[in-house]
C-alpha positions as CSV (number, residue, x, y, z in Angstrom):
1,M,18.1,-62.3,-96.1
2,S,15.0,-65.0,-95.1
3,A,13.1,-64.8,-92.2
4,N,14.5,-67.9,-90.7
5,K,18.0,-66.6,-90.2
6,F,16.3,-64.9,-87.3
7,S,15.2,-68.0,-85.8
8,L,16.4,-68.9,-82.3
9,S,14.5,-72.3,-82.6
10,G,16.0,-74.8,-80.5
11,K,18.2,-72.4,-78.9
12,V,18.5,-72.0,-75.1
13,A,19.4,-68.2,-73.6
14,I,20.3,-67.4,-70.3
15,V,19.3,-63.5,-69.9
16,T,20.3,-61.9,-66.5
17,G,18.5,-59.0,-65.2
18,A,15.7,-60.2,-66.9
19,S,12.2,-59.3,-64.9
20,R,11.9,-55.7,-66.2
21,G,13.6,-53.3,-68.6
22,I,15.9,-54.4,-71.4
23,G,16.5,-57.5,-69.8
24,R,12.8,-58.5,-69.9
25,A,12.2,-57.2,-73.6
26,I,15.4,-59.3,-74.9
27,A,13.8,-62.4,-72.8
28,N,10.0,-61.8,-74.5
29,D,11.9,-61.4,-78.1
30,F,14.1,-64.8,-77.6
31,A,11.3,-66.7,-76.7
32,A,9.0,-65.1,-79.8
33,A,12.1,-65.9,-81.8
34,G,11.9,-69.5,-80.7
35,A,14.4,-70.1,-78.1
36,R,13.8,-71.6,-74.4
37,V,14.8,-69.0,-72.1
38,V,16.2,-69.0,-68.6
39,L,15.2,-65.8,-66.9
40,A,17.8,-64.6,-64.6
41,S,17.3,-61.4,-61.6
42,R,18.0,-61.2,-57.9
43,K,14.5,-61.6,-56.6
44,Q,12.6,-65.0,-57.5
45,E,9.0,-63.5,-57.8
46,G,10.4,-61.0,-60.1
47,V,11.4,-63.5,-62.8
48,D,8.8,-65.8,-61.9
49,E,6.0,-63.6,-63.3
50,A,8.3,-62.7,-66.4
51,A,8.7,-66.0,-67.1
52,A,4.3,-67.0,-66.9
53,A,4.0,-64.4,-68.9
54,I,6.4,-66.1,-71.6
55,R,4.9,-69.0,-71.1
56,A,1.1,-67.8,-71.5
57,A,2.2,-66.4,-74.7
58,G,3.1,-70.0,-76.0
59,G,7.1,-70.1,-75.2
60,E,9.5,-71.5,-73.0
61,A,10.9,-70.3,-70.1
62,L,12.8,-70.9,-66.5
63,A,13.0,-68.8,-64.1
64,V,16.3,-68.6,-61.7
65,A,16.8,-66.4,-58.6
66,C,20.4,-65.1,-59.4
67,H,22.6,-62.6,-58.0
68,V,25.5,-62.2,-60.4
69,G,28.0,-61.1,-58.0
70,K,27.5,-64.3,-56.1
71,P,29.9,-67.3,-57.1
72,D,27.9,-69.6,-55.7
73,Q,24.5,-68.4,-57.4
74,R,26.3,-68.2,-60.7
75,K,27.2,-71.7,-60.8
76,A,23.6,-72.7,-59.5
77,L,22.2,-70.8,-62.6
78,V,24.4,-72.2,-65.2
79,E,23.7,-75.9,-63.2
80,R,20.2,-75.2,-63.5
81,T,19.9,-74.2,-67.1
82,L,21.7,-77.4,-68.2
83,S,20.0,-80.0,-66.1
84,T,17.0,-78.5,-67.2
85,W,17.5,-78.1,-71.2
86,G,21.2,-79.4,-71.3
87,R,22.5,-76.8,-73.4
88,V,23.5,-73.0,-73.3
89,D,23.4,-71.2,-76.9
90,V,23.1,-67.5,-75.7
91,L,24.5,-65.6,-72.5
92,V,23.0,-62.5,-72.1
93,N,24.7,-60.3,-69.3
94,N,22.0,-57.5,-68.5
95,A,21.9,-57.6,-64.8
96,A,23.6,-54.4,-63.4
97,T,23.5,-51.5,-60.7
98,N,24.1,-48.0,-60.3
99,L,24.4,-47.2,-56.7
100,A,26.1,-43.7,-57.3
101,F,24.7,-40.8,-59.1
102,A,27.5,-38.4,-57.6
103,P,30.2,-36.6,-57.9
104,A,33.5,-38.9,-57.8
105,L,35.0,-37.5,-54.8
106,Q,31.1,-38.5,-52.8
107,I,31.7,-41.9,-54.0
108,E,32.9,-44.6,-51.5
109,E,35.1,-47.0,-52.1
110,S,32.7,-49.7,-51.2
111,V,29.9,-48.1,-53.5
112,F,32.7,-48.5,-56.6
113,D,33.4,-52.0,-55.7
114,K,30.0,-53.1,-56.2
115,I,29.4,-51.1,-59.3
116,M,32.0,-53.4,-60.5
117,E,31.6,-56.5,-59.1
118,I,28.2,-56.3,-60.6
119,N,28.3,-54.7,-63.9
120,T,32.2,-55.8,-65.2
121,K,33.0,-58.8,-62.7
122,G,29.7,-60.6,-62.9
123,P,29.7,-60.8,-66.3
124,F,33.3,-61.9,-66.6
125,E,32.3,-64.7,-64.6
126,L,29.2,-65.7,-65.7
127,A,30.5,-66.0,-69.1
128,K,33.4,-68.3,-68.1
129,A,30.7,-70.3,-66.3
130,C,29.4,-70.6,-69.8
131,Y,32.4,-71.3,-71.7
132,E,32.3,-75.2,-72.1
133,P,28.7,-75.3,-72.9
134,L,29.1,-72.1,-75.1
135,L,31.7,-73.6,-76.6
136,Q,29.7,-77.0,-77.7
137,A,27.0,-74.6,-79.1
138,K,29.4,-72.3,-81.2
139,G,27.3,-69.8,-79.4
140,A,27.2,-66.2,-78.6
141,V,27.7,-64.0,-75.6
142,I,26.0,-60.5,-75.3
143,N,26.8,-57.7,-72.9
144,I,24.7,-55.0,-71.9
145,A,27.0,-51.9,-71.4
146,S,25.9,-48.4,-72.0
147,V,26.8,-45.3,-74.0
148,E,28.0,-43.9,-71.0
149,G,31.2,-46.3,-71.5
150,V,31.9,-44.5,-74.6
151,R,30.9,-40.7,-73.7
152,P,31.1,-40.4,-69.8
153,A,28.4,-37.7,-68.2
154,R,29.2,-36.0,-65.2
155,M,28.1,-38.0,-61.9
156,M,28.3,-41.3,-63.3
157,S,32.0,-41.9,-63.1
158,A,31.7,-45.6,-61.3
159,Y,29.0,-47.0,-63.7
160,A,30.8,-45.2,-66.8
161,A,34.0,-47.1,-65.6
162,S,32.1,-50.4,-65.4
163,K,30.7,-50.3,-68.7
164,A,33.8,-49.0,-70.2
165,A,35.5,-52.3,-68.8
166,L,32.8,-54.3,-70.0
167,I,33.3,-53.0,-73.7
168,S,36.7,-53.8,-73.3
169,L,36.4,-57.4,-71.7
170,T,33.5,-57.9,-74.9
171,K,36.6,-57.6,-77.4
172,S,39.0,-59.1,-75.2
173,L,36.6,-62.2,-75.0
174,A,36.0,-62.0,-78.7
175,Q,39.8,-62.4,-79.7
176,E,40.3,-65.1,-77.1
177,W,37.1,-67.3,-77.9
178,G,36.8,-67.0,-81.5
179,P,35.7,-68.3,-83.9
180,E,33.4,-71.1,-81.6
181,I,31.9,-68.5,-79.6
182,R,31.0,-64.7,-80.7
183,V,31.2,-61.8,-77.8
184,N,29.4,-58.6,-79.0
185,V,28.2,-55.9,-76.5
186,I,25.2,-53.7,-76.8
187,C,25.6,-49.9,-75.7
188,P,22.1,-48.6,-75.5
189,G,21.2,-45.0,-74.9
190,L,19.1,-43.6,-72.0
191,T,15.8,-46.1,-71.8
192,R,12.7,-45.9,-70.4
193,T,13.3,-48.5,-67.4
194,K,12.8,-49.1,-64.0
195,F,16.6,-48.6,-63.3
196,A,17.0,-45.7,-65.1
197,E,13.8,-43.9,-63.7
198,P,16.2,-41.3,-61.6
199,L,17.3,-40.2,-65.1
200,W,14.3,-40.3,-67.4
201,T,12.1,-38.5,-64.7
202,N,14.0,-35.6,-64.5
203,D,13.2,-33.1,-66.8
204,D,16.4,-31.3,-67.0
205,I,18.4,-34.6,-67.8
206,V,15.8,-35.5,-70.2
207,G,16.3,-32.2,-72.0
208,A,20.0,-32.0,-72.1
209,V,20.2,-35.8,-73.5
210,V,17.3,-35.8,-76.0
211,S,19.4,-32.2,-77.4
212,H,22.0,-34.2,-78.4
213,V,19.7,-37.3,-80.2
214,P,18.8,-36.8,-83.6
215,L,15.6,-38.8,-83.0
216,Q,14.8,-36.6,-80.3
217,R,13.5,-38.4,-77.8
218,I,14.9,-41.7,-75.0
219,A,14.3,-45.1,-75.9
220,E,11.9,-48.1,-75.2
221,P,13.0,-51.2,-74.0
222,E,11.9,-53.1,-76.8
223,E,14.1,-50.8,-79.0
224,I,17.1,-52.3,-77.7
225,S,16.1,-56.0,-77.8
226,G,15.9,-56.6,-81.6
227,L,19.4,-56.1,-81.8
228,A,19.9,-58.7,-79.4
229,V,18.0,-61.5,-81.3
230,F,20.1,-60.6,-84.4
231,L,23.3,-60.7,-82.6
232,A,22.0,-64.3,-81.1
233,S,20.7,-65.8,-84.4
234,A,22.3,-66.7,-87.5
235,A,21.7,-63.4,-89.1
236,G,24.4,-62.0,-86.6
237,S,26.9,-65.0,-87.4
238,Y,29.7,-62.3,-88.7
239,C,29.6,-60.1,-85.8
240,T,31.7,-60.3,-83.1
241,G,34.2,-58.0,-80.9
242,T,31.8,-55.4,-81.6
243,A,30.2,-52.3,-79.9
244,F,26.7,-51.5,-80.9
245,N,25.4,-48.3,-80.0
246,V,21.1,-48.2,-79.5
247,D,21.3,-44.4,-79.0
248,G,19.0,-42.4,-81.4
249,G,22.3,-41.1,-82.6
250,Y,23.2,-39.6,-79.4
251,L,27.1,-40.3,-80.1
252,I,27.2,-39.1,-83.6
């Protein structure tokens, strides 16, 4: 396969949760592959810094503050992208939250609702908001779930449920929107991000996870982002409706 099959030159990609962690790694790799990248996150200063780093490296980037749980901000994100670059070829739904690392009986209904709003409803509604430009571009949606959506751990019930729902949503949209739009989902294992810091800084948790990982370590964000480039590019043109586990073998 020629290297240009992995090129994203000419494409416009929206990446949510792009100020740090996996989202930022994806945005960086997309820009390196030639895409014009719209970095979205709740706080403007976070995406401003991440976008500035991309531009300093020679890439093209636009920073837009967006809370994916708020309809008006989702709409504004898509409108800003279209007014700036006129198209949407790739949507990466990476923004997520986990407000409850606790037993199920201690999780308040409001907390459960917020997790589902950000982790499942947000990606669903943003994908719908991007449908027309994605259709015109014959583009791709890449959702970022988690191995928790496949094999839930204790104390993670609400988060696991939101990610399992996102995996199922991915498959449903792939059926509805093919052949014009490809929809896939990446399920990372434990990754060294700010989001997961309460887990990977806990020696007991890391030890328990790594004991089930053949590679005997947790992931770095840059080890997740390469798959997103593949799925966004011509190299991944026959992939849709699939959950890709990037977990060092954890789910074997």
